[in-house]
C-alpha positions in Angstrom: 87.3 117.4 -42.0 83.3 117.1 -41.4 81.7 119.2 -38.3 82.9 118.8 -34.8 81.8 119.8 -31.6 84.6 121.7 -30.4 84.7 123.5 -26.5 86.9 126.6 -26.3 88.0 127.2 -22.9 88.4 131.1 -22.2 87.2 134.1 -23.3 90.6 136.1 -24.2 91.8 136.9 -27.0 92.7 133.2 -28.4 89.7 131.6 -27.4 87.2 134.2 -29.2 89.5 134.3 -32.2 89.7 130.7 -32.2 85.8 130.5 -31.7 85.2 132.7 -34.6 87.6 131.2 -36.9 86.1 127.3 -36.4 82.4 128.8 -36.0 83.1 129.9 -39.6 84.2 127.1 -40.9 80.9 125.1 -39.5 82.0 123.7 -36.7 79.4 123.4 -33.4 81.4 125.8 -30.8 80.8 126.0 -27.5 83.1 129.4 -25.7 83.2 128.5 -21.5 83.9 131.6 -19.3 84.7 131.5 -15.4 83.2 135.0 -15.1 79.6 135.5 -14.8 80.5 138.4 -17.4 83.4 137.9 -19.9 85.1 140.8 -19.5 89.1 141.8 -20.5 91.8 142.1 -17.8 94.4 145.0 -18.1 95.3 148.1 -19.9 96.9 148.5 -23.4 98.5 146.1 -25.8 99.7 146.6 -29.4 98.3 144.3 -32.1 101.5 143.8 -34.3 101.6 142.8 -38.2 100.4 139.2 -37.4 97.9 139.7 -35.1 96.6 142.3 -37.5 96.7 139.2 -40.8 94.3 137.1 -38.1 92.1 140.3 -37.4 91.8 141.0 -41.6 91.1 137.0 -41.9 87.9 137.6 -39.5 86.9 140.7 -41.9 87.9 142.9 -38.5 90.9 145.0 -39.3 88.4 148.2 -39.7 87.6 148.1 -36.8 90.7 147.2 -34.8 91.8 150.4 -37.0 89.1 152.7 -36.2 89.5 151.7 -32.0 93.4 151.5 -31.7 95.9 154.0 -32.7 98.4 153.9 -35.5 102.2 153.0 -34.1 104.8 153.6 -36.4 108.1 153.8 -33.7 109.4 152.6 -30.3 111.8 154.9 -29.0 113.4 154.7 -25.3 116.3 156.5 -23.8 117.8 156.2 -20.5 116.6 158.7 -18.2 114.9 161.9 -19.4 118.0 163.1 -21.9 120.3 159.8 -21.9 121.4 158.0 -24.6 119.1 156.6 -27.2 118.5 152.8 -26.3 115.6 151.9 -28.2 114.9 153.4 -31.9 112.9 150.9 -33.8 110.8 152.2 -36.9 108.5 149.7 -38.6 109.4 151.7 -42.0 113.1 149.7 -41.6 111.1 147.3 -42.9 109.6 148.4 -46.1 105.7 148.1 -46.8 106.0 144.4 -45.5 106.6 145.9 -42.5 103.4 147.9 -41.6 102.6 149.3 -38.6 101.7 148.7 -35.1 98.1 149.5 -33.7 98.1 150.1 -29.5 94.7 149.3 -28.1 93.0 149.0 -25.4 92.5 145.4 -23.9 88.4 146.5 -23.7 88.6 147.4 -27.2 90.1 144.4 -28.7 87.5 142.3 -26.3 85.0 144.2 -27.8 85.8 143.6 -31.2 86.3 139.6 -30.8 83.3 139.5 -28.7 81.1 141.3 -31.1 82.3 139.0 -34.3 81.4 135.8 -31.5 77.9 137.5 -30.5 77.0 138.3 -34.2 77.9 134.9 -35.6 75.7 133.4 -32.8 78.6 131.4 -30.9 76.7 130.3 -27.4 78.7 131.0 -24.6 78.1 129.6 -21.1 79.6 132.0 -18.6 80.0 131.1 -14.7 81.9 128.5 -15.4 84.8 127.8 -14.1 86.6 125.2 -15.5 89.1 122.4 -12.6 90.1 119.9 -15.1 89.1 117.8 -18.2 88.8 114.1 -18.6 89.3 111.8 -21.9 86.2 109.5 -22.9 87.0 107.3 -25.8 88.2 109.7 -28.4 86.6 112.3 -27.2 86.6 114.8 -24.1 84.6 116.5 -21.1 85.2 119.7 -19.1 85.0 119.5 -15.5 83.8 122.3 -13.9 84.5 123.6 -10.1 81.1 122.7 -9.2 81.6 119.6 -10.0 79.5 119.6 -12.8 80.4 118.3 -16.7 79.7 119.5 -20.0 80.7 117.2 -23.0 81.8 114.8 -24.8 83.5 117.0 -27.5 85.4 116.0 -30.2 87.9 118.6 -29.2 88.9 121.1 -26.3 90.5 124.2 -27.1 92.7 125.9 -23.5 92.9 129.6 -23.8 92.3 129.5 -20.0 96.1 131.0 -19.8 99.3 130.9 -17.8 97.9 129.3 -15.1 95.3 126.7 -16.8 93.6 124.3 -14.8 94.0 122.0 -18.0 97.7 121.8 -18.3 100.3 120.9 -15.3 101.7 123.7 -13.8 105.4 124.4 -15.7 107.8 127.6 -16.2 108.8 130.2 -13.6 107.7 133.7 -12.4 109.4 136.3 -13.4 111.3 138.6 -11.0 109.8 141.9 -12.5 106.1 142.9 -12.6 104.3 146.3 -13.9 101.7 148.9 -12.7 98.9 149.2 -15.6 97.2 152.2 -15.2 94.6 153.9 -18.5 94.6 157.4 -18.2 93.3 160.2 -20.7 96.0 161.1 -23.6 97.8 164.0 -22.4 97.3 166.4 -25.7 100.2 169.1 -26.0 102.4 167.5 -23.1 105.1 166.2 -25.7 104.5 162.7 -26.4 104.5 161.4 -29.8 100.6 160.1 -30.8 102.3 157.5 -33.0 104.7 156.1 -30.8 105.6 153.6 -28.1 107.9 155.7 -26.0 109.9 154.6 -22.7 112.5 155.8 -20.4 114.9 153.5 -18.4 117.1 153.5 -14.9 119.6 151.0 -15.8 117.5 147.5 -15.9 115.4 148.1 -12.6 112.9 150.9 -14.0 111.2 151.4 -16.8 108.1 153.9 -17.5 106.1 153.7 -20.8 103.5 155.4 -22.8 101.4 153.9 -25.3 98.9 155.4 -27.5 95.4 153.1 -27.3 93.1 155.4 -29.2 89.7 155.5 -27.9 88.3 152.3 -25.8 84.5 151.5 -25.0 82.7 153.9 -23.0 85.5 156.7 -23.7 85.1 160.0 -25.7 88.7 160.4 -26.1 91.7 158.7 -26.5 93.6 157.0 -24.0 97.8 156.3 -22.9 98.5 152.9 -21.1 101.0 153.9 -18.8 102.7 151.1 -17.2 106.1 151.0 -15.0 108.0 148.6 -13.9 107.9 147.3 -10.4 109.3 143.9 -8.9 107.1 141.8 -7.2 108.4 141.3 -4.2 108.3 145.2 -3.5 104.9 145.8 -4.5 103.4 145.4 -0.9 105.9 148.0 0.2 104.8 150.6 -2.6 101.6 150.3 -1.6 102.3 150.7 2.2 104.2 153.9 1.0 101.5 155.5 -1.0 101.6 157.2 -4.1 103.2 160.7 -3.2 107.2 159.1 -3.3 106.2 157.3 -6.1 105.1 160.0 -8.1 108.5 162.0 -6.8 110.5 159.1 -8.3 108.7 158.7 -11.5 108.9 162.3 -12.0 112.8 162.3 -11.5 113.1 160.1 -14.3 110.7 161.7 -16.8 109.3 165.1 -15.5 107.1 165.1 -19.1 104.7 162.2 -17.4 103.3 165.1 -14.5 100.1 165.5 -16.7 99.9 161.6 -16.5 100.3 161.0 -12.8 97.7 163.9 -12.0 95.0 161.8 -13.2 96.2 159.1 -10.4 94.7 159.7 -7.1 94.5 156.2 -5.6 96.5 152.8 -5.9 93.4 151.2 -7.3 93.8 153.1 -10.6 96.8 150.7 -10.7 96.8 147.3 -11.9 99.7 145.3 -11.2 100.6 142.1 -14.2 102.8 139.5 -13.2 104.6 137.5 -15.7 106.2 134.3 -15.7 107.8 132.4 -18.8 106.9 128.9 -19.6 106.7 126.7 -22.7 104.1 123.9 -22.5 106.1 120.8 -23.5 103.2 119.0 -24.5 100.7 121.4 -25.7 98.9 118.4 -28.1 97.0 115.9 -26.4 94.3 113.9 -27.6 91.4 115.7 -28.1 92.4 118.7 -26.6 95.0 121.3 -27.8 97.0 124.4 -25.4 96.8 127.6 -27.2 98.3 131.4 -26.5 99.6 131.4 -22.8 98.4 128.2 -21.8 101.1 126.8 -24.6 103.7 129.6 -24.2 104.0 132.9 -22.0 106.9 135.2 -21.5 107.7 138.8 -20.0 105.7 141.2 -22.7 109.1 142.6 -23.9 108.4 142.2 -27.4 105.1 142.6 -27.1 104.3 139.3 -28.8 101.7 137.7 -26.5 98.6 138.4 -27.7 99.8 138.4 -31.8 101.1 134.6 -31.0 97.7 133.7 -29.0 95.9 135.5 -33.0 98.3 133.5 -35.0 97.7 130.2 -32.8 94.2 130.6 -33.3 94.4 130.5 -36.9 97.3 128.0 -37.3 94.6 125.6 -35.7 91.5 126.6 -38.1 93.7 125.7 -40.8 94.9 122.3 -40.2 91.5 121.3 -39.1 90.4 122.4 -42.6 93.5 120.8 -44.4 93.9 117.6 -41.8 92.2 114.3 -41.7 91.2 113.1 -37.9 91.6 115.3 -35.2 94.8 114.4 -33.3 96.3 114.6 -36.6 95.0 118.5 -37.3 95.9 119.6 -33.5 99.6 118.0 -34.5 99.6 119.4 -37.4 98.5 122.7 -35.6 101.4 122.7 -33.5 104.1 121.4 -35.7 102.9 125.1 -38.0 103.9 127.3 -34.7 106.4 125.5 -33.3 109.0 127.0 -35.1 108.0 130.8 -34.4 106.7 130.0 -30.8 110.6 128.5 -29.9 112.2 131.4 -31.6 110.0 134.5 -29.5 110.4 132.8 -26.2 113.7 132.3 -27.2 114.5 136.1 -27.8 112.3 137.1 -24.8 114.4 135.2 -22.5 117.1 136.7 -23.9 116.5 140.3 -24.0 114.4 140.3 -20.7 117.1 140.8 -18.2 118.5 143.9 -20.8 115.0 145.9 -19.9 114.3 144.4 -16.7 116.1 143.0 -13.8 118.6 143.6 -11.5 121.6 143.8 -13.2 124.2 146.9 -13.6 126.2 145.1 -16.4 123.6 144.8 -19.0 122.5 148.1 -18.7 125.8 149.5 -19.2 126.3 147.5 -22.1 122.9 148.4 -23.3 122.8 151.7 -22.9 127.0 152.2 -24.2 127.5 149.7 -27.0 123.9 148.2 -27.8 121.9 150.9 -28.1 124.1 152.9 -30.4 125.4 150.1 -32.7 121.2 149.4 -32.8 120.6 152.5 -35.0 123.4 151.0 -37.7 121.6 149.0 -40.8 121.0 146.0 -40.6 120.5 146.5 -36.8 117.7 148.7 -37.6 115.9 145.9 -40.2 116.6 143.1 -37.3 115.1 145.2 -34.6 112.1 146.4 -36.7 111.2 142.7 -37.7 111.7 141.1 -34.4 109.1 143.8 -32.7 106.6 143.1 -35.3 107.0 139.3 -35.3 107.9 138.3 -38.3 111.1 137.4 -37.9 111.1 133.0 -38.8 108.4 133.9 -41.0 104.8 132.7 -39.1 102.4 134.0 -41.7 103.9 132.7 -44.7 102.9 129.1 -44.0 99.3 130.1 -43.4 99.1 131.8 -46.1 98.3 135.3 -44.4 
């Protein structure tokens, strides 16, 4: 396809990755960001083999590995010394399985933002987007101040689950999570190559993920998270840190050196989650990628990875398909099966780990947990966590 004028809305992982990929293919790309300076939001996440494949294609894999921590295992118990509920090892997939990379969102942002800046892709900041409009075969962006930019041959929407460029859909999830980035507690007994979790029923979950050394830090950090119902957030704030810390330590005493670093509630960020799948992610001269198309709870840890693979699928489709709208449809077709599969899997498993149910965690702890440690469940779980179920990389040549 010839050189296109492309607007990318949003400077998250999907927006930065797609901008870098499309610029490399010779298109004129402009990034639009609502904040005066692009910045990441949140604490830690895991880049799975799927996301790693896209970063490898961008020549950014070495930067990823240098900034993050290799994770070979996901391990969880019901309580401090209760039954094993989760024991997933990437090694169950053999050499194909690889590993996860725990990384701070600021580190991933810096890697992708540096790549965009080094490529010379223009970024217009302080431009909150309100809507778009079609003009013949091309599309304009409209900003909150009433100004416009365009026309563009293609608008790529990566503005997340609350994007103003698509109609609202889906449902908010009852449970969110408190997150904090803290210094890694050397000698405390945590596995520096594992995501570790502890559960009380399905209503309480605590986790510790190694995330490497973020920008501006001199030592490795951990992402600590604690599940919390969104409607209990104000109650948590009003109660203060002391009773909450006592509750956390009752579940998992090993967390003491991490909790000691939390002195004020502002050190914790509350993340809200929604389960949504946009019915029509392709429109004339516009495509919705990442959470703007599909969002879910972070239970399977696929959000950023799905967004990165979406970005690569669009670049591939534009490279190999004649016509912008045909390429958009092709990009959606390349991703639809994998997206719907993981939306379904996430919806299925989230209540088992984050809900008010008492029956589901009982079944999980007494039956599913022990059975999941046996073959072939070990391999199935590893494939699910790695994002490789459904062979998302094969059709993309990754």
